[in-house]
C-alpha positions as CSV (number, residue, x, y, z in Angstrom):
1,M,0.1,0.0,0.2
2,K,1.0,3.4,-1.1
3,A,1.9,5.9,2.2
4,P,-0.2,9.0,1.8
5,I,1.5,12.0,1.3
6,A,1.6,15.2,3.2
7,M,3.5,18.7,2.6
8,T,4.9,21.4,5.0
9,I,5.7,24.9,3.9
10,A,8.4,26.3,6.3
11,G,11.9,27.4,7.1
12,S,14.9,25.4,7.4
13,D,16.5,25.0,10.6
14,S,19.9,24.1,10.5
15,G,20.0,22.9,13.9
16,G,17.9,20.1,12.9
17,G,15.2,20.6,15.7
18,A,12.2,22.6,14.3
19,G,11.2,23.6,10.9
20,I,11.0,21.6,7.5
21,Q,13.7,18.9,9.6
22,A,11.3,18.8,12.4
23,D,8.5,18.0,10.3
24,L,9.6,15.7,7.6
25,K,11.2,13.6,10.4
26,T,7.8,13.7,12.3
27,F,5.9,12.7,9.0
28,A,8.4,9.8,8.2
29,F,7.5,8.5,12.0
30,H,4.1,8.2,11.1
31,N,4.7,6.4,7.7
32,V,3.8,9.3,5.8
33,F,5.8,10.4,2.5
34,G,6.8,14.0,3.1
35,T,7.0,16.8,0.9
36,S,8.5,20.1,1.5
37,S,8.7,23.9,0.1
38,I,11.3,25.9,1.8
39,T,10.2,29.2,2.4
40,C,13.6,30.8,4.2
41,L,16.8,29.6,5.3
42,T,18.0,30.0,8.7
43,A,21.2,29.7,10.6
44,Q,20.2,28.7,13.9
45,N,20.2,26.3,17.0
46,P,18.2,26.1,20.1
47,E,19.8,29.2,21.6
48,E,19.8,31.6,18.8
49,V,19.2,32.7,15.1
50,T,21.7,34.3,13.4
51,S,20.8,34.6,9.8
52,I,17.7,34.4,7.8
53,L,17.4,34.5,4.0
54,E,14.0,34.5,2.2
55,V,13.6,32.2,-0.4
56,P,12.7,34.4,-3.6
57,I,9.1,34.1,-4.1
58,E,9.2,32.9,-7.8
59,V,11.2,29.7,-6.3
60,L,9.0,29.2,-3.6
61,E,5.7,28.9,-5.4
62,A,7.6,26.5,-8.2
63,Q,8.7,24.5,-5.3
64,I,4.8,24.2,-4.2
65,L,3.0,24.0,-7.8
66,T,6.0,21.5,-8.9
67,V,5.0,19.4,-6.0
68,L,1.1,19.6,-6.4
69,R,1.4,18.8,-10.1
70,F,2.9,15.2,-9.4
71,F,2.0,13.9,-5.8
72,P,-1.5,13.6,-4.6
73,V,-1.1,15.6,-1.4
74,N,-3.4,14.2,1.4
75,S,-2.4,17.5,3.8
76,M,-0.3,20.5,4.3
77,K,0.7,22.4,7.2
78,T,2.4,25.7,7.2
79,G,5.1,26.9,9.9
80,M,7.5,29.7,9.3
81,L,6.1,31.9,6.3
82,F,7.9,35.1,7.4
83,A,7.0,37.7,4.6
84,D,3.3,39.1,3.6
85,K,4.1,38.0,0.1
86,I,4.3,34.5,1.0
87,I,1.4,34.5,3.1
88,K,-0.3,36.0,-0.1
89,L,0.8,33.3,-2.3
90,V,0.0,30.2,0.3
91,A,-3.4,31.7,0.7
92,M,-3.9,32.1,-3.3
93,I,-2.6,28.7,-3.6
94,L,-5.0,26.9,-1.0
95,E,-7.6,29.2,-2.6
96,K,-7.3,27.3,-6.1
97,K,-6.5,24.1,-4.8
98,P,-8.1,23.7,-1.1
99,I,-6.0,20.7,0.9
100,P,-6.8,20.2,4.4
101,T,-4.0,22.5,5.9
102,V,-2.6,23.2,9.5
103,I,-1.3,26.4,10.1
104,D,1.0,26.8,12.5
105,P,1.4,30.7,13.0
106,V,5.3,30.9,13.3
107,M,5.7,34.4,14.5
108,V,8.6,34.2,17.2
109,A,11.3,31.6,17.8
110,S,12.0,30.3,21.3
111,S,14.9,32.5,21.1
112,G,13.5,35.6,20.6
113,A,14.3,35.9,17.3
114,V,11.2,37.3,14.5
115,L,10.0,34.8,12.2
116,L,7.1,37.0,11.0
117,K,7.3,40.5,9.9
118,T,4.9,42.6,11.4
119,E,3.6,43.6,8.2
120,A,2.6,40.1,7.5
121,I,0.5,39.7,10.3
122,D,-2.9,41.2,9.0
123,S,-2.3,39.2,5.9
124,L,-2.4,35.9,8.1
125,K,-5.4,37.0,9.9
126,T,-7.4,37.8,7.0
127,E,-6.4,35.8,4.0
128,L,-4.8,33.0,5.4
129,I,-6.2,31.3,8.5
130,P,-9.9,31.5,7.3
131,K,-8.4,28.7,5.0
132,A,-7.0,26.5,7.7
133,A,-8.3,22.8,9.0
134,L,-6.7,24.3,11.9
135,V,-4.6,26.9,13.5
136,T,-2.5,25.9,16.3
137,P,-1.0,29.0,18.3
138,N,0.8,29.0,21.4
139,I,-0.2,31.7,24.4
140,D,2.1,34.4,22.7
141,E,0.8,33.8,19.3
142,A,-2.7,33.9,20.4
143,K,-2.4,37.0,22.4
144,I,-1.6,38.8,19.0
145,L,-4.3,37.2,16.9
146,I,-7.4,37.4,19.7
147,E,-5.3,41.0,21.3
148,E,-6.1,39.7,24.9
149,N,-4.7,38.9,27.4
150,I,-4.7,34.7,28.2
151,Q,-3.8,32.9,31.4
152,F,-3.9,29.6,32.6
153,D,-7.8,30.1,33.5
154,T,-9.0,31.6,30.8
155,M,-7.6,29.4,28.1
156,D,-10.9,27.5,27.4
157,E,-12.8,30.9,26.6
158,T,-10.0,32.4,24.9
159,V,-10.1,29.1,22.4
160,K,-13.7,29.5,21.7
161,N,-13.6,33.4,21.0
162,L,-10.8,32.4,18.7
163,Y,-13.4,30.4,16.8
164,K,-15.8,33.0,17.0
165,K,-13.7,35.4,15.7
166,Y,-12.1,33.4,12.6
167,K,-14.5,30.6,12.0
168,V,-12.4,27.6,11.9
169,P,-10.8,25.0,14.6
170,F,-8.3,26.6,17.0
171,L,-5.6,24.4,19.2
172,L,-4.4,26.8,21.9
173,K,-1.6,25.2,23.4
174,G,-0.4,26.1,26.5
175,G,3.1,24.8,27.3
176,H,4.4,28.4,28.1
177,I,1.6,28.8,31.1
178,P,2.1,25.3,33.1
179,S,0.0,25.1,36.5
180,N,0.6,23.3,39.2
181,G,2.7,20.9,37.2
182,I,0.1,20.6,34.3
183,V,0.3,21.7,30.8
184,R,-2.9,22.1,29.2
185,D,-3.7,22.4,25.6
186,V,-7.7,23.2,24.4
187,F,-9.4,22.8,21.0
188,F,-12.2,23.9,19.6
189,D,-13.9,23.6,16.0
190,G,-17.6,25.0,16.6
191,T,-18.8,21.8,18.1
192,N,-16.1,19.6,20.1
193,F,-14.3,21.2,23.0
194,L,-11.3,19.0,24.1
195,I,-9.2,19.7,26.7
196,L,-5.8,17.9,26.6
197,E,-3.7,17.7,29.6
198,K,-0.1,16.2,30.7
199,P,2.3,16.8,33.2
200,F,4.7,19.4,33.0
201,I,8.3,17.7,32.3
202,E,11.2,19.6,33.7
203,N,14.8,19.8,32.1
204,V,13.6,19.1,28.4
205,G,14.6,20.6,25.5
206,T,11.4,22.4,23.6
207,H,12.6,23.7,20.9
208,G,10.7,22.2,17.5
209,T,7.9,21.0,19.7
210,G,5.4,23.3,18.0
211,C,6.5,22.2,14.4
212,T,6.4,18.6,15.5
213,Y,3.0,18.9,17.1
214,S,1.4,20.7,13.8
215,A,3.5,18.0,11.7
216,A,1.9,15.2,13.8
217,I,-1.6,16.8,13.5
218,T,-0.6,16.9,9.6
219,A,0.7,13.2,9.0
220,N,-2.5,11.9,11.1
221,L,-5.0,13.8,8.6
222,A,-3.1,12.6,5.9
223,L,-3.7,9.0,7.6
224,G,-7.3,9.6,7.3
225,K,-8.0,10.3,10.7
226,T,-11.0,12.8,11.8
227,L,-9.0,15.9,13.0
228,V,-10.2,15.4,16.7
229,D,-8.5,11.9,16.5
230,S,-5.4,13.9,14.7
231,V,-5.4,16.3,17.8
232,F,-5.5,13.4,20.5
233,A,-3.2,11.4,18.7
234,S,-0.7,14.0,18.2
235,K,-0.7,15.6,21.9
236,E,0.2,11.9,22.7
237,Y,2.8,11.8,20.5
238,L,4.4,15.0,21.4
239,H,4.7,14.0,25.3
240,A,6.0,10.8,24.0
241,C,8.9,13.1,22.5
242,L,9.2,15.0,25.4
243,V,9.7,12.2,27.9
244,E,12.0,10.4,25.4
245,S,13.8,13.7,25.0
246,R,15.0,14.2,28.7
247,F,18.3,15.4,29.8
248,T,20.0,17.6,32.4
249,G,22.7,20.3,31.5
250,D,23.2,22.0,28.0
251,Y,22.0,21.3,24.8
252,K,24.7,18.8,23.7
253,S,23.8,16.1,26.5
254,L,20.2,16.0,24.4
255,N,19.5,12.4,23.4
256,H,17.4,13.0,20.4
257,N,15.1,10.2,20.0
258,P,13.9,8.7,16.5
259,R,10.4,10.5,17.1
260,G,11.9,14.2,15.8
261,I,12.5,16.0,18.8
């Protein structure tokens, strides 16, 4: 039986922990054939991004369209889009070919580096997000999308407000604001409201977790699972990644595991 096919449209992480590299590792773990279209080349490691080179828009467009002409892509995801013209291009392609797409609204790296230009935020909100099968913001990204303060105890209300504003399913990730040793993610699609909680894991490298989470959901969608089942399965997968990646000390002692982190 042929493997299902997924595409990632994202930046390249030279450190291998996030971006295109994390996405393709995650697709492979799920036995999904991964294709890719690279938006930016970055020089980075888990602690810093030292350089970003935007791929010419005509080259990015050629990457996406060349893949789509040959491969029957079952699902897609976006990561680092960086610029307004890139967002507009992806939105235009999805308008013509509405493949189920997970939008990971990557804005700022864990190191603090800006991965989405300020002038691109409006296009993300108005042109791309409304075409998503799912949007997966972390707390900081959600604050920009909904323009309200978010606490652990207000996440349930916030995810419903995000759905109300954008009319597409949202998975609000709460890894940045654990409470009493618990990490909470919440999902709402207008009908199904899910709370996904796991123990907070100390001393673990979290670089690339957002990319891995959204890539796992994309892979599960490609496998034919429902959105709800894909979110549940991907939460379990990500938690297993973090458990298996536990380390003490600096990133040089990180025990990389085959799940992709």
